[in-house]
Steps between C-alpha positions, in 0.01 A plus 500: 500500500187553707340285767160343429191681632256261679218749430565477127495124517169494692348739243608271223348197676174689542488597136562141399205378717267766358592406145443131573860396418687277743796654672691314757834566664779345303298444181616692192224713362678769302474775761835644607427417864487132404831502325751262665737791568216690667429214742864501595429856622591718204334640193626681191514875550338641188480264204221245539541203269179387320361166609628202308285302255483207744360725775239652266405153382446398864268799550310422184464134578361571847245747359402264218465216752257702705307604186484137388358391838231772482408411144492125553279531812264740315477296180421184690251631754315795347350310204413213736314731737318666214399160369358421843307826506705641790646795310853620417543693826481184713740328258759769551445491880549123519805523269656747748416270793675206332820679402522729805677449834197317649488259201796353310711809575615549144489880534615675814486875413131548577520871598709594195258320268200665669654847475568456125163338426302775674549697180243264346241636746603852388436408136171334595369816663618707202284280276207528746531875470502477123177301507334756725340722238275758671211429259508128575520558874203740482294238314568244774480748790203340680625142521866607544459758771177347641562129519881528499516779755260323733692168468839653580367723782293235675753217467795719603306636799409148626846351448666807651280477808588127536871582464475768768329250727791258444749756619636660184564874489254724325747555216557127451123437531431765236743340257383146571133600461544661163749244372277206590195675347663463162408209273702339223427677175691246293336199665145626502495631143662180370247284690203703368636504146552123508134452598385770250348707781670837449193631321262377772375725779746367757782512242444872431468578869815301577696701239375828653598400853845385382547830317431695816735274694777573257432873536493488879850343512652824373410728791598231749840455338542880518395490869744229605810724521303750709384222733857378533627849583220551747588172670866607519406838643241351738235756412252575226557518129767748390394801299832555331494174303139567403595841363792345322267240352259764369781697343640181337160410362461851361844470345412168333174643366669813362789300356261263327317783325797725423790262442400132463247524221708730273802275563305186415377663180858588399633152583214323322569707188880484493626236741361170377319220680782403732553855618132540571510184718808642679317830548198317644716322755681828581162668558392235752837492674522877515157543656570219745836646606346843539261366761761282670738795533255669744412188686176403321417181313653445154170339396320830566721685249453228236124494550481882464702491180265238361188694590630816338573310180177301498328735252810561285565370149789288635285289736479181299864513385617548859293205613649277228856607586473467880285181517785246440723654765210518741408130454850374557585724796160447664546125468844537661343704779253227582782245488689716752192520720474121487869471589447725802192301624599342831384142444649393832231712661238295316651175623529627855155664529278354230174549686567873547582562135214290363256645754600857410465425128153348540397780735618761247303337216186466715511861610554635149223276361249619758592867459468488121175298515342762730614788276370328184163429652469855627575605142193295398691219325313176465599198713691318227726785376555624857620152607731465200642849548572444870675165441706637209644784714552305823876437464792728567674675212838558342497864612507376859850370432601841366362679807652254749835526325490883506377515862756258647684572726425868540125459573440127515717262698684248278355202686145638455565573132625146443193356667264719294681408177440132576133564580445690174684235297290218658176689433598539134579128479159417648300746285489320156370163634264695728358693206451176307330319793282797575391522137396131504311545829327808370398324184336220706332756727361687198377176357303434816366855530477591135192662353287271283554480125298723272159368403444333164240700310267265319196730457379606158591838356323793667455853363659663807817425695547667837859517628496564874207392717526747783258779585462650152517167317225356716266791436554482125435125506178538701363753246595268212333203672187710562492570123557132420837567338750210552859585607824336609675647806871458577643568848862462609420461873396144581367619840263737317395226257432255789298772680266584206457134410353434846219740397422300187701684236637232265605726218812629676828322415825522695775624269728782399333702221839621374592145386438452134412130528228578756347769273506251211330239721234760585453551122591867505519493119125439484398751770334833428620694809785480751425660839832583677403534868835393664583700813881472483646764263794294371287189443237711323755659267664163427159345416405790275832464313445134436140553380598784266790306356323170438138601462516849342133499387364422846358821659613574859307681767750563778501600864776743616607579854642846431616738230836327459322170437283676239808629319666158492187333366472769231858426402380150414210624288220454754236773440205428730635546852309562821677634813363290780427783748449793269124480442425398857700798625302733275171359629620561854603855411156565342330370816731717715403816306130423530525454878694828525208693346586501131214479257460183295588674178800683655639189663460300179660778298799521735557126493461481119745794457761330715454166319542662160807693611663194663446275193642769269799541732552123500513504119743795504737342756518178305720671241784550755417252775861365499632843606440534875603866518267599219217302664542687824503834320189398308318403821567842651379677189191277484404597855521866413302452181231314690468782751468759223245283317276482803525874563395582142233231470162648398301275724644673807528183698685666783242777533226238525645371828286583798706532819340266757348670800627417849271263689246662725551463870 
């Protein structure tokens, strides 16, 4: 017989803690080291007896008891929080707080639960990668990389500077800055969807910012192991892990193209639905383990695998297979985060925690408001966007968990988890209260309602009473032709009324009810003189659709505007600066010594060529590359036309003599 090894026993105890199963000295658990004979100092030499049914039943009951506690807490709290408009994430967090060691202490294995549930984050980032189609990202490039990049960079820089000032290391400040710059994707999108604001300006901008935040988590997760190694070495970032990371990324990319797609095709054809689900999980686990084996984040591997399969034919099937696992494990992750939240710290230092949460929300609100206003957003959508993104986000929990204790001290991480959680709890009621306040503010400062048109039918309707509209109306008034003018700017209407013009009505000419009130069906001419291109095109579309027999004389700002109006069937179009520019060119030629006939001939030749070119380019105006090629060819044709012109305009130029001294 052989004496017991204390090292073997400690290893078994450690494995039991990691798996989440209780293992105490003297309690039978099925392991040979917990056999009664073993605790008397001896163990069997070779043959290990399988655990008895009673021991297995005790394992199973303990695991089922834990699962029951998790499920009961989730089923009770998550629907309640959703009903209150607080979101599922906060429901999971509060469930974890209740059942964890700082609550009723129903579950004690917090670390083991968190380690297992982190796989939910891996699955989440795999699905984020699947959603990241290059074509979709390119379409949203301006709001995503413009607004989103500015929000993350500015907020992280300010918070990082504050953290440095409070005594954190530069590595911890970097992590804290970027982690606290994140906002809650689940909470914000749910709040906007509930208020039917996802399609509004601030809803679209919020989605773009959240998308960039999700993307920015990936490089930071990849950077955390390098920061941890640099901290351990006491110098800068190591080059060896970086090179390993690049090689691993290249391996994942090559493996996805050469191995994964053919394998998925084979399994989809011959393996059945359950085997495809197993293959999908194996793909995520394999990519995650490949990154972890070299010291990088598992989430990075899963994200890369998702991106590389985003444009494959298996994208939707992979999403459907992974989604249930992701939902359950991600919920378990947030429960584990709630279990690890140090509520005693909140009771001991409530003013610090609440003050940091309010300070974080105020800082993020101001930073996003400044960025939105610089991006020329109006006051209302800029305010709503800033308030919606003012809280911390679920990815902050992921980053704090990954950074502690290697980069971030555990006490600091616990404090920041509490701050983010409190900010998320405060966000839904704050969004609601801010919406009510903004509604009252808008009611006090709202523009007046559109005028009621009670004048008789007039032969001419002028849409847009700016520079061109006013000149047209003055000529019509001189000829004693009655008209009805519509202007969408109430400041402009108020200005012209002070000069005695009572035929101008405040209203949006693209609204059908306003056109009907102006009796557009009885008019003989519609003058489209609106300055804004989008409003002009929208108005022309409404008139052509509902009053097809009403002729339109339109003003266009540029060639693109002309093409868009022609698409709607508008024929008579005047470019607002074209004729004035030709008159200026004619005058310039005369003052440079050209004869009257030569100057007139040159201008007429250019006008004819430009109008012909405008007609030619209309056939392919949706093709930017062909338009650019056509413009180059037109310039060459114009030069050749002038050189071969019989009038000899260029030869008629008399070089001016230098002034006499």
